[in-house]
Phi, psi and omega in degrees: 000313175304313179295321176299322175287344179291350176267356178268159172297157182307323180285340182256006188295320183288328171295320177297321178291328175294321183289326175294321182293328182283340188280121183294332183274357178256110187285124178206158170228173186296328180288317176300316180298318176298320175298310182303317180298319177298312185295313177300327181286342184242026184297316180296321180296314185287322168307323175298319180292314179304317175299326182289324186260349177271099186286333190250337183236133174282151185306323177297342185260359182267136184294159186294321180303305182299324181290321176300316176297314178296312186300311181304307181303303178310317179296315181298314185300310189283321194235345181259085182298339179283351176265111174298140179312309186298323180294308178305320179295313183293323176298317176303308188296319181293318170298326176296320180298334186273321191247359183214187183279158182293324177303323177300321177294329171296311179305312179298311174304313177300310183295311185292323177290320184296316176299315180303318182297340177268359180278144174300144178274174182305326182273010175096350185275150168281141187280357178282000000 
């Protein structure tokens, strides 16, 4: 869903998502559509995190597939408390292996890992 919406202009992304959800040939459910809607509404915030932790690539130079994977994983890390950080990162890397190049997987793992290291641990300390 996120990848498909990445081809629409910013103002039209929500309309594109609504069209996808209506398409009987496009498998989706209400939870997936809700998450996609949330991610699309937080794109600027998520892209700012990507820009901060992407040392070698500007956000504008990251492929749409990789951006979709990074946005999804960051959303899960920041807002889906039921998803452990390590699981969100692993899912993004596994999806990357399926849909992108091996070098992209290293990049995605690096960006997400760098962000994850700045998060407080269970005892409230930052893991760096």
